[in-house]
C-alpha positions as CSV (number, residue, x, y, z in Angstrom):
1,M,-11.5,-11.7,-8.6
2,L,-15.2,-12.5,-9.5
3,N,-16.2,-13.8,-6.0
4,P,-14.0,-11.9,-3.5
5,D,-14.3,-12.4,0.3
6,E,-12.8,-11.0,3.5
7,R,-9.3,-12.1,2.3
8,S,-9.3,-9.7,-0.6
9,V,-9.3,-6.1,0.7
10,W,-7.3,-4.6,3.5
11,L,-9.8,-3.3,6.1
12,G,-12.4,-2.4,3.6
13,E,-16.0,-3.2,2.9
14,S,-15.9,-3.1,-0.9
15,T,-13.4,-4.0,-3.7
16,S,-11.9,-1.3,-5.9
17,Q,-11.0,-3.0,-9.1
18,P,-8.8,-1.3,-11.7
19,V,-11.5,-1.9,-14.3
20,K,-14.6,-0.3,-12.7
21,T,-17.3,-1.0,-15.3
22,V,-18.1,-2.8,-18.5
23,E,-21.0,-1.4,-20.5
24,G,-22.1,0.5,-17.4
25,V,-22.1,-2.5,-15.1
26,S,-20.0,-2.1,-12.0
27,L,-17.4,-4.8,-11.3
28,D,-16.8,-3.8,-7.7
29,K,-18.5,-5.9,-5.0
30,P,-19.1,-5.6,-1.2
31,V,-16.9,-7.9,0.9
32,P,-16.8,-8.7,4.7
33,F,-14.6,-6.3,6.6
34,G,-11.2,-7.9,7.4
35,P,-7.5,-7.9,6.9
36,G,-7.3,-8.8,3.2
37,I,-4.1,-8.6,1.2
38,L,-4.8,-5.8,-1.3
39,D,-4.9,-2.2,-0.2
40,Y,-6.2,0.7,-2.3
41,K,-5.0,3.9,-0.9
42,S,-5.9,7.5,-2.0
43,L,-3.0,9.9,-1.6
44,G,-4.8,12.9,-3.1
45,E,-4.8,13.2,-6.9
46,M,-3.0,9.8,-7.1
47,S,-4.0,6.5,-5.6
48,V,-2.0,3.3,-5.2
49,Y,-2.6,-0.4,-5.1
50,R,-0.2,-2.3,-2.8
51,G,0.1,-5.7,-1.1
52,I,-0.4,-6.0,2.6
53,G,0.9,-9.1,4.2
54,Y,3.9,-11.5,4.5
55,G,5.4,-11.1,1.1
56,G,4.2,-7.6,0.3
57,G,3.6,-6.7,-3.3
58,S,4.6,-10.2,-4.5
59,L,1.3,-11.5,-3.1
60,V,-0.9,-9.4,-5.4
61,N,1.1,-8.1,-8.4
62,G,1.3,-9.7,-11.8
63,G,4.8,-11.2,-11.2
64,I,6.0,-9.5,-14.4
65,S,9.8,-9.0,-14.2
66,P,11.5,-7.6,-17.3
67,R,14.9,-6.0,-17.1
68,P,15.2,-2.2,-17.2
69,L,17.1,-0.5,-19.9
70,Q,20.6,0.6,-18.8
71,A,20.2,3.9,-20.5
72,V,17.1,4.6,-18.4
73,L,18.8,3.7,-15.2
74,E,21.8,5.8,-16.1
75,N,19.4,8.8,-16.4
76,V,17.3,8.3,-13.2
77,I,19.6,6.5,-10.8
78,P,23.2,6.5,-12.2
79,Q,24.7,5.3,-8.9
80,I,23.7,1.7,-9.7
81,A,23.6,1.6,-13.5
82,D,27.0,-0.1,-13.9
83,S,28.1,-3.4,-15.5
84,R,28.1,-5.2,-12.2
85,F,24.4,-4.4,-11.6
86,F,23.5,-5.7,-15.0
87,K,25.8,-8.7,-15.2
88,H,25.7,-9.8,-11.5
89,Y,22.8,-8.5,-9.5
90,L,20.0,-8.6,-12.1
91,P,20.8,-12.3,-13.0
92,M,21.1,-13.2,-9.3
93,A,17.7,-11.7,-8.7
94,E,16.2,-13.5,-11.6
95,R,17.5,-16.9,-10.3
96,R,16.4,-16.3,-6.7
97,L,12.9,-15.1,-7.8
98,K,12.7,-18.3,-9.9
99,L,11.7,-16.4,-13.0
100,N,10.5,-18.4,-16.0
101,S,8.6,-17.8,-19.3
102,I,5.7,-19.5,-21.0
103,G,6.6,-22.2,-23.5
104,P,6.1,-21.1,-27.1
105,A,4.1,-24.2,-28.1
106,F,1.7,-24.0,-25.2
107,F,1.2,-20.3,-25.8
108,E,0.3,-20.8,-29.4
109,E,-2.1,-23.7,-28.8
110,T,-4.0,-22.9,-25.6
111,E,-7.4,-21.2,-25.5
112,W,-6.3,-19.3,-22.3
113,Y,-4.0,-16.9,-24.3
114,Q,-6.2,-16.0,-27.2
115,F,-6.3,-12.5,-25.8
116,S,-2.5,-12.3,-25.9
117,R,-2.2,-13.7,-29.4
118,T,-4.7,-11.2,-30.7
119,A,-2.9,-8.3,-29.2
120,R,0.4,-9.6,-30.4
121,D,-0.8,-9.8,-33.9
122,S,-2.2,-6.3,-33.8
123,A,1.1,-5.0,-32.4
124,Q,3.2,-6.7,-35.0
125,R,1.0,-5.4,-37.8
126,S,1.6,-2.0,-36.4
127,G,5.4,-2.5,-36.6
128,Y,6.0,-2.9,-32.8
129,D,8.4,-5.3,-31.1
130,V,6.6,-8.0,-29.1
131,V,8.4,-9.8,-26.3
132,S,7.7,-12.7,-23.9
133,M,7.7,-11.4,-20.3
134,P,9.4,-13.4,-17.5
135,N,7.3,-14.1,-14.5
136,F,7.6,-15.9,-11.1
137,Y,4.3,-17.7,-11.7
138,D,5.2,-21.4,-12.4
139,F,4.3,-22.0,-16.0
140,N,4.7,-25.7,-15.6
141,Y,1.9,-25.6,-13.0
142,L,-0.2,-23.4,-15.4
143,K,0.1,-26.1,-18.1
144,R,-1.1,-28.7,-15.6
145,E,-4.0,-26.3,-14.7
146,A,-5.0,-26.3,-18.4
147,A,-4.8,-30.1,-18.5
148,G,-7.0,-30.3,-15.4
149,S,-4.5,-32.3,-13.3
150,V,-4.1,-29.7,-10.5
151,P,-6.3,-27.2,-8.8
152,R,-6.7,-24.0,-10.9
153,S,-5.5,-20.6,-9.9
154,A,-4.3,-18.4,-12.8
155,L,-7.1,-20.2,-14.8
156,A,-9.6,-19.6,-12.1
157,N,-9.6,-15.7,-12.1
158,E,-7.1,-15.5,-9.2
159,L,-4.5,-12.7,-9.3
160,I,-5.0,-9.3,-7.6
161,Y,-6.2,-10.8,-4.3
162,G,-3.4,-13.5,-4.5
163,N,-3.1,-16.9,-6.1
164,N,-3.8,-20.0,-4.0
165,F,-1.5,-22.1,-6.3
166,G,1.2,-21.5,-8.8
167,R,2.5,-18.1,-7.6
168,K,6.2,-18.2,-6.5
169,S,5.8,-15.1,-4.3
170,L,8.4,-14.1,-1.7
171,P,7.3,-16.6,0.9
172,H,8.3,-19.4,-1.6
173,T,11.7,-17.8,-2.4
174,Y,13.5,-15.2,-0.4
175,L,11.5,-15.5,2.8
176,A,11.6,-19.3,2.6
177,R,15.4,-19.1,2.5
178,A,15.4,-16.7,5.4
179,E,13.1,-19.0,7.4
180,A,15.5,-21.9,6.7
181,T,18.3,-20.2,8.6
182,G,16.4,-20.6,11.8
183,L,17.1,-16.9,12.6
184,L,13.8,-15.5,11.5
185,T,10.7,-14.8,13.7
186,V,7.6,-13.9,11.7
187,K,4.8,-11.8,13.3
188,T,1.9,-11.3,11.0
189,L,-0.9,-8.9,11.6
190,T,1.7,-6.7,13.3
191,E,2.4,-3.2,12.0
192,V,5.4,-1.1,12.9
193,V,3.9,2.4,13.6
194,S,7.0,4.3,14.7
195,I,10.8,4.0,15.0
196,K,12.7,5.7,17.7
197,A,16.5,6.3,17.6
198,L,18.1,5.4,20.9
199,R,20.8,7.6,22.5
200,R,23.2,4.7,22.8
201,G,22.6,3.4,19.3
202,G,20.0,1.2,17.8
203,F,16.3,1.6,17.5
204,D,13.0,0.9,19.3
205,L,10.1,-0.1,17.1
206,T,6.6,0.4,18.4
207,C,4.1,-2.1,16.9
208,A,0.3,-2.4,16.7
209,E,-0.9,-6.0,16.8
210,R,-4.3,-6.8,15.2
211,D,-6.7,-9.7,15.5
212,A,-8.4,-11.5,12.6
213,S,-11.1,-8.7,12.4
214,G,-8.3,-6.1,11.9
215,A,-8.9,-4.5,15.3
216,V,-5.7,-3.4,17.2
217,V,-5.6,-5.7,20.3
218,R,-2.3,-4.5,21.9
219,N,0.8,-2.5,21.3
220,S,4.3,-4.1,21.6
221,S,7.9,-3.1,21.0
222,T,11.1,-4.6,19.9
223,R,14.7,-3.3,19.6
224,G,17.4,-3.7,17.0
225,K,20.8,-2.3,16.2
226,R,19.9,-2.2,12.5
227,V,16.5,-2.0,10.9
228,F,15.9,-3.0,7.3
229,L,12.9,-1.2,5.8
230,G,11.0,-3.2,3.3
231,A,7.5,-1.8,3.5
232,G,7.5,-0.4,0.0
233,S,7.4,3.2,-1.2
234,I,4.3,4.0,0.7
235,G,4.9,2.1,3.9
236,T,8.6,3.0,4.4
237,T,8.2,6.7,3.5
238,E,5.1,7.1,5.7
239,L,6.9,5.4,8.6
240,L,10.0,7.5,8.3
241,L,8.1,10.8,8.1
242,R,5.8,9.9,11.0
243,S,8.7,9.0,13.2
244,Q,10.5,12.2,12.2
245,A,7.3,14.3,13.0
246,N,7.1,12.6,16.4
247,G,10.7,13.7,17.1
248,E,11.9,10.1,17.1
249,L,14.2,10.4,14.1
250,P,15.5,13.9,14.6
251,R,18.5,13.7,12.2
252,L,16.6,12.3,9.2
253,S,17.5,13.9,5.9
254,S,15.2,16.5,4.3
255,E,15.4,14.3,1.2
256,V,13.0,11.8,2.7
257,G,9.7,12.2,0.9
258,K,11.1,13.5,-2.3
259,G,11.4,11.9,-5.7
260,W,8.0,10.2,-5.6
261,G,6.2,9.0,-8.7
262,A,3.7,6.6,-10.2
263,N,6.1,4.9,-12.7
264,G,4.1,6.2,-15.6
265,N,1.2,3.7,-15.1
266,I,-1.6,4.2,-17.6
267,T,-4.2,1.6,-18.6
268,L,-6.6,1.4,-21.6
269,G,-8.8,-0.9,-23.6
270,R,-9.2,-1.3,-27.3
271,A,-12.4,-2.5,-28.9
272,N,-11.7,-5.3,-31.4
273,P,-14.0,-6.3,-34.3
274,I,-15.7,-9.7,-34.2
275,S,-12.9,-11.1,-36.4
276,L,-10.4,-10.5,-33.6
277,P,-11.7,-12.4,-30.5
278,T,-9.9,-12.3,-27.2
279,G,-11.4,-15.6,-25.8
280,S,-14.0,-16.4,-23.2
281,N,-11.3,-18.1,-21.0
282,Q,-8.4,-16.0,-20.1
283,S,-5.4,-16.7,-17.9
284,T,-4.8,-13.9,-15.3
285,I,-1.0,-14.1,-15.8
286,S,0.3,-11.7,-18.4
287,V,3.0,-13.1,-20.7
288,T,3.2,-10.7,-23.7
289,G,4.8,-7.2,-23.8
290,I,4.8,-4.6,-26.5
291,D,8.2,-3.1,-26.1
292,C,8.4,0.5,-27.5
293,R,10.9,1.8,-25.0
294,S,13.6,2.7,-27.5
295,S,11.2,4.4,-29.9
296,L,8.3,5.8,-28.0
297,G,9.3,5.5,-24.3
298,T,6.5,3.0,-23.5
299,Y,6.4,-0.6,-22.3
300,N,2.9,-2.1,-22.7
301,E,1.7,-5.3,-21.0
302,V,-1.1,-7.2,-22.7
303,A,-3.3,-7.7,-19.7
304,P,-6.2,-10.1,-19.3
305,L,-9.8,-9.1,-18.8
306,P,-11.3,-12.4,-17.6
307,L,-15.0,-11.7,-17.4
308,G,-16.1,-15.2,-18.3
309,F,-17.4,-14.3,-21.8
310,E,-16.1,-13.2,-25.1
311,N,-15.7,-9.4,-24.8
312,H,-13.4,-8.5,-27.8
313,I,-11.5,-6.1,-25.5
314,S,-7.7,-5.9,-25.7
315,Y,-6.6,-4.4,-22.4
316,Y,-3.2,-3.0,-21.5
317,L,-1.2,-1.8,-18.6
318,S,1.3,0.6,-20.0
319,I,4.4,2.1,-18.4
320,A,5.6,5.3,-19.9
321,E,9.0,6.9,-19.1
322,T,8.3,10.2,-17.4
323,S,10.3,12.9,-15.8
324,E,7.4,13.9,-13.4
325,R,8.0,13.7,-9.7
326,C,6.4,15.0,-6.5
327,D,6.7,15.0,-2.8
328,F,5.3,12.5,-0.3
329,R,4.0,14.3,2.9
330,L,1.9,13.8,6.0
331,V,-1.1,16.2,6.0
332,E,-2.9,16.3,9.3
333,G,-1.3,13.0,10.1
334,Q,-2.3,11.2,6.8
335,P,-0.1,10.4,3.9
336,Q,-0.6,12.5,0.8
337,V,1.4,13.2,-2.4
338,T,1.7,16.6,-4.1
339,W,1.0,15.0,-7.4
340,R,-1.3,16.9,-9.7
341,Q,-3.3,15.3,-12.5
342,S,-1.6,17.5,-15.1
343,Q,1.6,15.6,-14.3
344,S,0.2,12.5,-15.9
345,E,0.0,14.3,-19.3
346,E,3.5,13.3,-20.4
347,A,2.7,9.6,-19.8
348,V,-0.7,9.7,-21.3
349,S,0.6,11.4,-24.4
350,K,3.3,8.7,-25.0
351,V,0.8,5.9,-24.5
352,Q,-1.8,7.6,-26.7
353,H,0.7,8.0,-29.4
354,T,1.5,4.3,-29.2
355,F,-2.1,3.1,-29.4
356,D,-3.4,5.8,-31.8
357,H,-1.1,4.3,-34.4
358,M,-2.3,0.7,-33.6
359,N,-5.9,1.8,-33.9
360,D,-5.2,3.5,-37.2
361,V,-3.6,0.3,-38.6
362,E,-6.2,-2.0,-37.2
363,G,-9.3,0.2,-37.8
364,T,-10.1,-0.1,-34.1
365,T,-11.2,2.3,-31.4
366,Y,-10.7,2.8,-27.7
367,R,-13.2,1.5,-25.0
368,T,-14.7,4.4,-23.1
369,D,-16.7,2.4,-20.5
370,L,-14.0,0.7,-18.4
371,F,-13.0,3.3,-15.8
372,G,-16.1,4.5,-14.2
373,Q,-16.3,7.9,-16.0
374,D,-18.2,8.4,-19.3
375,G,-15.8,8.9,-22.1
376,K,-12.6,8.1,-20.1
377,V,-10.1,6.3,-22.2
378,F,-6.9,6.3,-20.2
379,T,-6.4,5.9,-16.4
380,D,-4.0,8.5,-15.0
381,D,-5.0,8.6,-11.3
382,W,-3.7,5.3,-9.9
383,T,-0.6,3.2,-9.9
384,Y,0.5,-0.4,-9.2
385,H,4.1,0.8,-9.0
386,P,4.6,3.6,-6.5
387,L,8.3,4.6,-6.4
388,G,10.5,6.9,-4.4
389,G,10.4,8.7,-1.0
390,A,13.8,7.5,0.2
391,V,15.8,7.8,-3.0
392,F,19.1,5.9,-3.2
393,G,22.1,8.2,-3.0
394,Q,19.9,11.2,-2.0
395,A,17.9,10.3,1.1
396,T,20.4,7.4,1.6
397,N,24.1,6.8,1.1
398,L,25.4,4.4,-1.4
399,K,24.8,1.5,1.0
400,G,21.1,2.2,1.3
401,R,21.6,3.6,4.8
402,L,19.3,6.6,5.7
403,K,21.4,9.7,6.1
404,G,21.4,10.9,9.7
405,H,20.3,7.4,11.0
406,E,22.7,5.0,9.3
407,G,21.3,2.0,11.2
408,L,18.1,2.3,9.1
409,I,18.6,0.6,5.7
410,A,16.0,0.7,2.9
411,V,15.6,-2.3,0.6
412,D,12.4,-1.5,-1.3
413,G,10.7,0.7,-4.0
414,S,11.2,3.8,-1.9
415,L,14.8,3.8,-3.3
416,L,13.9,4.3,-6.9
417,P,13.0,7.8,-8.1
418,G,9.6,7.9,-9.5
419,S,9.9,6.1,-12.9
420,I,12.2,3.4,-14.4
421,G,10.2,2.7,-17.6
422,V,9.3,-0.9,-16.8
423,N,7.8,-3.0,-13.9
424,P,10.1,-2.3,-11.0
425,L,10.0,-5.7,-9.2
426,L,13.2,-7.1,-10.6
427,T,15.1,-3.9,-10.3
428,I,14.1,-3.5,-6.6
429,T,15.2,-7.1,-5.9
430,A,18.5,-6.6,-7.6
431,L,19.2,-3.3,-5.7
432,A,18.2,-5.0,-2.5
433,E,20.8,-7.7,-3.2
434,R,23.4,-5.1,-3.8
435,I,22.6,-3.3,-0.6
436,M,22.7,-6.5,1.4
437,D,26.2,-7.2,0.1
438,A,27.2,-3.7,1.0
439,N,26.0,-4.1,4.5
440,A,27.1,-7.7,5.2
């Protein structure tokens, strides 16, 4: 993250880091134009970070995979919140994602998690529950990184532009299993730009193929009786709406584009006194969560801020349960959401209540120099977790099939309506497993 190149940003000339500045110094850097794997996309008053490439979000996210609360799912997506989902599909997804957790002894002794231990101690003194978060990063590999016996990745500032080692992203798990069948043909640098329903059944997909510079070099097409949509909330919803606008999916439900939300993503930093160091060396893989879902409606990941020097900053990615939703639309051909900044107030209020108490207990303050605007304490205008647009049971039937065009089957974050109170990776995977069983 400190020395990005053309592999970092999707068709851009500069990075757009979540943390913009520290003490007025910009952290964004120019990069050569090319097809990097992290896309920052403005959709109006809300922007998103998303993975672009073979493996999607698993290439660039933090790998954090806690289970959702059943009570929350019962409220937002009751069609799946049954005992089978929690006893069968969530455990299946955990196994197939190869989730693991950091060893307690290593966590306590290593210099690379001083930032987590400091934040944990503050949370516990504030009366909050602290949990170890499961992850698909290989913690056995991370221990060897710390010992110096393998090339470093999580301990070499690699995360949001991918990890060269250690990360068990989808190409190492689900996609590897698919490749092993011999039935999978992979075409990278190829984007599906439209889907056309054929009169006799099935679909024609028009694709734009790019070269290593990102330029479109030719268009191609392919046909299929069934099409599984896994382009994420943004990609899937945009593709469906664009194809509908072109008259290629005329029977698509009017529910497509509805139920969109940012999963209550709010980030913040706290300024610790000299007596509470966070460490010059910080692993990029988050392992500690402050779980206030049952009491305050927030789940707070202790995130690293690996600047290479002691900064005394406790940094958090918080997820607040929120009822706010909006519509995803095409405006003059470009994707936009109807989200208004005022809709973030519910999430900000819950997160502020959580950390105001911690600051009161610890005698600490918020950092106001991290997000590119003087005095800004909480981010409320971007998300790592865009959700919705093809909501399960509304835009789709209970098999994930798009109403009106049942040969189209969604298996991604577009199925979840706006907010589930925790990182959605595991829930999306488990729901995809359920849908695959239903369509076998």
